[in-house]
C-alpha positions, 0 to 999 in steps of 0.5 A, a space after each residue: 229589539 223584542 222577541 215578539 217584534 222579531 217573531 212577527 217580522 220573521 213570520 211575515 218574512 216567511 210568506 213574503 213572495 218578494 226576495 228583496 222585501 225579505 232581505 229588507 227585513 233581514 237588514 232592519 233586524 241586523 241593524 237593530 232598527 227597532 223603531 222602523 221595524 215597529 212602524 212596519 209591524 204595529 198595524 196593517 194597511 187598512 182596506 177602505 173606500 179608498 182601497 189601500 195607500 201607504 209607503 212602499 216597503 216590507 211589512 204589513 203596514 206598507 205597500 208591497 207584493 205581499 199586501 197586494 197579493 192578500 188584498 187581491 185574493 180577498 177581492 176575488 173571494 168577494 167577487 165570487 161571494 156576490 156572484 160578480 161575473 166578467 173579467 177584471 181590468 187592471 192598470 198601473 201608474 209609474 210609481 215605485 213598485 207599480 210594475 211588480 204590483 200589477 204582475 202580482 194582481 195579474 197572477 192572483 186574478 188568474 189563479 182565481 180563474 178570472 181573466 185579468 185584462 191589462 191596460 197599456 202600461 202605464 196608464 191614467 186612472 180615468 182610462 181604468 174607470 172607463 174600461 170597467 164599463 167598456 169591458 163589462 168587467 166584474 171589477 177594476 184594480 188601479 195601482 196608484 197613489 194618485 198625488 201622494 208623495 214619491 215614497 207611496 203607492 196604492 191600490 184602488 178598486 172599481 166595481 162593475 158600475 164603473 165607480 169606486 167602491 163605497 160602504 158597505 162594500 169596502 167592509 165586505 171586501 176587508 172581511 174577505 181580505 182578513 180571511 186570507 191566511 197563508 199567502 203561499 197557498 193563494 193560487 197563482 196563474 199569470 198565463 190568463 193575462 190578456 193585454 187590452 186591444 188598442 181599440 179600447 184607447 180609441 174608444 176612450 178618446 172618442 168618449 172624452 170628446 162627447 161632452 164638447 158642445 162648441 166645435 168652433 171654440 178651439 182658439 185658446 193657446 195652452 201650456 200643459 204639464 203631466 207632472 211626471 205622471 202618466 197622462 201626457 200621451 193621452 192628453 195630447 192625443 185627446 187635444 189633437 182629436 178635438 181640434 186644438 193646437 198642440 199644447 206647449 208641454 213642460 218637457 222636464 215633467 212630461 215623461 213618467 218619473 216615480 221620483 218626481 224630481 222637479 216638484 216637492 209634492 206632485 199635486 197641482 194644489 200644492 204651492 210651487 207645483 205648477 211653477 214650471 208650467 206657468 214659466 212655460 206658459 209665460 215664455 210661450 205666450 199661452 193663455 191657459 195653463 193646465 196641469 194633471 196630477 200623476 195619474 191624471 184624474 185631477 186637473 189644475 188650472 192657471 190663467 193669464 191676467 193683467 197682473 200675471 198668472 193666477 192659479 184657480 181654486 178647485 171651486 172656481 174651475 168647478 163653477 166654470 165647467 158647470 157654467 159651460 156645460 149648463 149653457 152649452 151641454 144640456 141634455 134634457 130637463 132631468 139633468 143633475 149637477 153634484 158636488 160635495 159637502 166640503 165644496 163651495 155652494 156656488 154650484 148650488 146657486 148656479 143650479 137654482 138660477 138655471 133650474 137644474 137639480 143639485 145634489 150634495 154628496 159626501 167627499 170623494 168621487 165614489 159618492 159624486 159618481 152615484 149622485 144620479 143615474 149616469 144618463 142624468 148626471 151632467 156634471 159633478 166635482 169636488 174642490 180637490 181638483 176632481 171633475 166629471 164631465 162624461 157619462 162614460 167615465 164614472 170617476 174624476 177625469 183630468 183629461 176630459 175636464 181639460 178639454 171642456 176647460 179649453 173649450 170654455 176658455 176659447 168660447 169666452 175669447 171669441 166673445 172678447 172675455 176672459 176666465 176672470 171676466 166670467 168669474 166676475 159675471 157669475 159672482 154678480 149673478 149668484 154672489 161672491 163665494 170666497 173659499 180657503 182651507 186650514 189644515 191641521 197635520 197629525 203629529 206623532 203616533 197619537 196625532 190622529 187620535 188627538 185630532 179626533 178628540 178635538 172634533 169630539 170636543 167641538 161636537 160636545 161644545 160647539 162654539 157660538 162665535 168664530 172671531 166674532 162671527 155668529 155660528 148659526 147652526 152645527 150639523 154633526 155629519 156622523 149622525 147621517 141626517 142628510 148624507 151617509 154618516 161620516 166623521 165631520 162637523 159643518 157649521 153655518 156661520 153668518 155669511 159663510 160656512 165651515 166644514 171640518 173632517 179628517 182626511 181619508 188618505 193622509 194623517 190630517 184634519 182638513 177645514 174648509 171655509 167659505 165666505 159669501 156675499 149676495 149677488 150684486 154689481 159691486 163685485 170687487 167690493 164684495 170680494 174684499 168683504 168676503 176675503 176679510 171675513 174669510 181671514 177672520 174665520 181662518 184665524 179662528 179655525 186655526 186656533 180651534 184645531 191647533 
């Protein structure tokens, strides 16, 4: 182990406020764990539009009290610099380290002579997003790693408009974070802490009822899992207030558990993550199965069919929610619906058919929330199971989306139809849109650089065909011609499209595929053609990025 590495570790250790983390560094040095220590000190968690996210542990490249103290001190300096007034609302999930990280944030916010307003512990991210506007806050800080693996934690920042930060705000905050020198000189004052009045939770529960537009549609039988996260209590309260029968819950996954012991990956998108939910729904005779991710900002949906249970893709849930709101929840002629560049174009086609403005954004709800003024944005979604149905939560919200989904399913049942029936009706009206993903994971220390190099090679020499399917055009998203610049490529192909971009939260390249067939009555045949084309595209893209 080199003297430089030991020196860096000792310098960090001298300022780390956590005795357990200091002992962790000692143990790594004593055990001569060079590779592990190097991975903790070969860089620093970078603050960006997703805030911070990484594994919990000691060192600058991990989530720990020192990292949180530095980030919060930099954020407070940024708020002072821009003259932002008001308290700072703070929430946390139930992950490893979250209680300690919240306490660290409270002390730094108080030391900056601001009022730290703390939400009920633990709480879902949508409640934090709602509270920023409700409290007139200068900012909101949510300690969460959302649906990441159990070893991770994170730090998400909302600004005074109630939405997550975007560029260039992230860069400005990062500059202030970099300027924080001595952590032991950061002023601390935990005595300013104010625990939020329970009335705020009631106001949130009232707010998530307002998108509901068919009060008589409450008949659907529901099964639900909180997936070991923090959304369960609010979810049940919201459904009771809306007039639904209590969902059948997956008991083993209802209480928060930072180890997520019944799922390999706590994300409703992942294969197997909803297996216990579907089993509970099947035994209880439920019609609809709803799943939250651990901080309850995403919603997974499965429906009963003649052939068993079917998990819906994020784009399918998006078009169902959009259809219900455009049919029953219209507010006026200036309504806007929005989705991201990697999501299906189904919502665009539906907006055309309903004579509603459609806006495309970059990936991430920080962009979707700002696609239109709050009083005009009727609905926004991204294919990664994120949906915004309320003007009072300027972020994705799995609780309010679950309510609207249950109402939509109930309304269809009243007319003798099912969710798959409605998807077929929409396909006949606006065309079949089949979607899929190809993921190339970064391998080794240079994995992300290798994937970036593959993107650059495609940028310089774009393919003319993919598995015999003509490439009509390529858009380099880094040029920012239509949207703010981001690293990615979008290919329009004959009868579909392909979008490639690096993940913002994980070391992988994500490839989004869509195959489209025009409107018509032969939906089943059109789906088969679209799926065959999608399979060809999938094989071709896999070969491109492997």
